[in-house]
Every structure is written in structure tokens, then in C-alpha cells.
LUMGUVO-235169 format. One line per 2 residues: their letters; for each residue x, y, z of C-alpha. Coordinates in steps of 0.1 Angstrom, whole numbers. Example, Ala and Ser with C-alpha at 12.3 -4.5 7.8 and 13.67 -1.06 7.14 Angstrom:
// residues 2
as = 123/-45/78; 137/-11/71
// end
This chain:
// residues 284
xx = 0/1/-6; 12/35/-8
xx = 23/51/23; 14/91/34
xx = 39/107/15; 49/127/52
xx = 64/87/59; 95/65/44
xx = 84/58/6; 101/31/-11
xx = 93/3/-35; 114/-28/-36
xx = 146/-38/-61; 134/-30/-99
xx = 165/-37/-120; 153/-78/-125
xx = 114/-83/-134; 97/-85/-103
xx = 60/-94/-100; 41/-73/-65
xx = 10/-64/-52; -4/-37/-54
xx = -34/-22/-33; -54/14/-32
xx = -44/42/-6; -67/68/7
xx = -44/91/18; -46/136/25
xx = -14/154/11; 0/160/37
xx = 14/191/52; 46/181/42
xx = 58/159/14; 95/167/15
xx = 111/127/28; 146/117/46
xx = 149/82/43; 182/69/47
xx = 174/35/47; 155/32/15
xx = 162/35/-19; 134/67/-31
xx = 152/59/-73; 134/26/-69
xx = 95/25/-68; 66/7/-82
xx = 47/14/-109; 14/38/-102
xx = -13/21/-123; -25/49/-136
xx = -62/36/-148; -66/40/-115
xx = -51/70/-94; -72/101/-91
xx = -72/135/-67; -104/136/-49
xx = -116/175/-36; -141/183/-3
xx = -148/217/-15; -187/219/-13
xx = -187/247/-39; -172/218/-64
xx = -157/182/-47; -137/182/-78
xx = -122/147/-88; -84/145/-111
xx = -64/117/-130; -34/113/-124
xx = -12/115/-157; 22/112/-148
xx = 53/113/-113; 77/131/-111
xx = 99/128/-83; 123/152/-73
xx = 156/137/-57; 182/168/-32
xx = 209/144/-27; 225/171/-8
xx = 202/170/21; 185/138/20
xx = 152/145/7; 124/142/-20
xx = 93/154/-33; 68/134/-59
xx = 44/157/-80; 15/144/-95
xx = 7/162/-126; -31/158/-138
xx = -57/149/-167; -64/183/-185
xx = -95/207/-187; -109/230/-206
xx = -117/264/-192; -153/265/-177
xx = -190/278/-166; -191/252/-135
xx = -232/237/-134; -239/263/-152
xx = -274/266/-172; -259/263/-204
xx = -226/280/-224; -199/255/-198
xx = -172/262/-219; -161/297/-213
xx = -156/320/-251; -122/333/-244
xx = -112/296/-232; -80/278/-220
xx = -68/251/-211; -51/234/-176
xx = -35/219/-161; -26/209/-122
xx = 8/199/-106; 1/187/-70
xx = 25/187/-47; 42/191/-12
xx = 13/214/6; 11/235/-34
xx = 1/229/-66; 8/244/-96
xx = -18/255/-125; -7/264/-156
xx = -38/282/-181; -27/282/-211
xx = -48/305/-243; -33/306/-279
xx = -19/338/-262; 12/339/-243
xx = -4/352/-210; 11/367/-172
xx = -16/340/-157; 2/310/-182
xx = 13/295/-146; 4/302/-110
xx = 10/283/-71; -13/287/-48
xx = -19/268/-20; -30/234/-30
xx = -57/233/3; -67/273/-11
xx = -84/256/-42; -108/225/-37
xx = -98/219/1; -71/196/14
xx = -66/174/-18; -67/139/-11
xx = -43/116/-24; -67/80/-36
xx = -38/63/-58; -31/24/-70
xx = 4/10/-69; 1/-15/-104
xx = -7/-49/-83; 17/-75/-104
xx = 43/-51/-128; 71/-61/-146
xx = 99/-54/-154; 103/-54/-194
xx = 146/-57/-203; 147/-68/-235
xx = 135/-59/-266; 116/-91/-271
xx = 91/-81/-239; 89/-52/-252
xx = 67/-63/-285; 54/-88/-268
xx = 35/-65/-243; 26/-38/-269
xx = 15/-68/-288; -4/-78/-268
xx = -22/-45/-256; -1/-46/-217
xx = -6/-15/-199; 31/4/-201
xx = 48/28/-180; 78/47/-180
xx = 102/54/-156; 132/81/-169
xx = 159/90/-145; 179/123/-149
xx = 209/137/-131; 230/173/-124
xx = 260/169/-111; 263/205/-96
xx = 231/210/-73; 228/174/-67
xx = 189/171/-72; 183/138/-93
xx = 146/130/-108; 127/97/-120
xx = 97/107/-145; 70/86/-141
xx = 46/78/-169; 14/57/-191
xx = 34/50/-227; 6/64/-245
xx = 26/62/-276; 49/30/-282
xx = 72/29/-319; 82/-12/-325
xx = 100/-19/-361; 108/-55/-355
xx = 135/-54/-385; 161/-39/-368
xx = 142/-46/-335; 142/-14/-321
xx = 114/6/-299; 104/45/-291
xx = 85/57/-265; 69/87/-274
xx = 45/101/-244; 34/130/-221
xx = 26/157/-211; 48/154/-179
xx = 64/175/-152; 98/184/-165
xx = 112/199/-137; 148/216/-140
xx = 176/203/-125; 201/237/-126
xx = 173/256/-98; 180/253/-64
xx = 167/288/-54; 129/282/-61
xx = 96/261/-46; 106/230/-61
xx = 69/231/-80; 78/257/-95
xx = 109/247/-113; 86/223/-133
xx = 68/224/-171; 54/203/-190
xx = 67/184/-214; 70/155/-234
xx = 96/127/-232; 107/100/-269
xx = 137/73/-259; 148/41/-275
xx = 178/28/-251; 182/26/-222
xx = 211/59/-212; 194/84/-228
xx = 158/105/-230; 145/132/-257
xx = 126/159/-239; 102/190/-255
xx = 90/216/-237; 63/241/-234
xx = 72/273/-238; 66/309/-250
xx = 73/300/-292; 82/322/-321
xx = 55/314/-351; 48/336/-380
xx = 22/339/-402; 14/341/-437
xx = 18/383/-436; 52/377/-424
xx = 40/393/-388; 52/373/-357
xx = 39/368/-324; 46/342/-295
xx = 18/318/-291; 24/282/-264
xx = 44/257/-283; 58/224/-272
xx = 100/233/-291; 130/235/-290
xx = 141/194/-283; 167/194/-254
xx = 187/157/-251; 200/144/-218
xx = 219/115/-204; 191/95/-181
xx = 185/58/-169; 146/44/-187
xx = 137/16/-172; 103/6/-187
xx = 76/-19/-167; 44/-41/-179
xx = 17/-38/-156; -8/-68/-157
xx = -47/-63/-144; -68/-95/-131
// end
């Protein structure tokens, strides 16, 4: 069972294939999600079952439930602490519970990321906006959030191309974990997400993950709240030792009339050394 974030969290070793029983955990987001775990191995974490993991709220004006779409664990090796952040699925700006005109006319995408006491909200219109990203206390939005997370009941690390190709063809849900690090700041992160698109090239026995959005951490920054160093991104990899990212950011576009405008777009791909792992999530 997944413990509350204020307790030590660590999974069994995942370098080899293993099967593990999982159970539903219902817990409140604690006041402090930073966790010191000297005895455990926070870099080894059982994957979530992303079809069954949610964040729920109890505010009387809207007891909203968000689907958890990815998890990013940031480890501070200097302090010996780590924090989990949960990026939730997108929705559109809406007139909630209105009689008609349920979507706002000046519409934008809405994506929340929860971690610690805080929530980072992305509000993405077509144009550049000062309200694109805001950080607030999570309890001030829809009341204290409750994490209803489920670890994968049976999960198997896929260490060969044959296993990856087999479970892809058999329509088994896949989860990826990408570990990146910055030696100068001594920050490390594990980015976990369900694999939405998997490319397979049987002739050359190649695969390629392409999925997102995920919560991408800027590990060069120690001068700010961890949650404020997160951006929305997509991740791709086809080998165990590197990953490419494309990050949502203000991007210049040129119209037919030659005028240049800035919009929010995933742009400027970057490549980083990484440790990539793939898991098959078996249900039933």
C-alpha cells in the first residue's frame, strides 16, 4: 500500500523483473511532502496504475476529482530528501454547474500539478498570458486534496526488446520511468508516466516511447520552490541511457503576412543522459 507522503516510501528493487501485489491507498496530501529516507531507496519505486489513480477534493462548491497523468519524484541528494509531484489530466476552462454555455468563450487549457502543500496550475490560452502559471496552496483551491493512488497490482520490468514488443502487441499497459540528474546542484528526478504511444520496428528490433505531457523539472535551480521549477513536456526515448524532451514554452511563429507572434507550443527539443525503465502493468 502506498503510505502517506510524510512517511518513508520505497519499493522493492526494480532492476530485475518482479511481480508485486498492490493495494488501493487513500491518503490526504500532507503539510510537508519532503521525506528523509536514509534506509530506503527512493530511486526504486513501484509504478502506479494510471488507470486507477486520482486526486479528489471535498470543497462544498466543487468536490472535483482529477486523474493522475504522471508522477515526478525530485530527490535532493545534498539534503537527503525527496518529494513527489503529481501532474493531472487537462481540462478546459468552464463555467462550472452553469445552466448553459458551459465552456468559457475566451477558453484555455487547465492543467494542475500537486506536490507538498502546493498546486501549480497551467492556464494555457493561444496567446501569451501572465496567468499561464500560478502557484497556490492546494487547500485554498478546492479544499485539502486526497491522494487516491493505486500501485500496479502486478508489474514486470521489461529488460529486452522481445519483452517490449510482446507486451506492446498484446495491449498490456506500459509505464516508463526516466531518471535524470544534475551533478552540480545534486538534484535528481524520476519522471514516471503511462506510455501512450509506443513505436515498434520489428526488422531492426527497435522501439521508441513518445508520450506526455509530463512534469519536467529544471534541475539547475536550487533557488526556488521545487514545484515552481516544473514545466509541461513530452518525453521520447529508444535506448536505456538517454531521453529527449520537448518543453511547452513561448514560441515565435510567423504568419502568412510575415508578422511574428508568440504562442505557447512544445518547442526546442533537448537531449539528456538518462536511465530509462519500462514496466508492464498486469491487471486481473
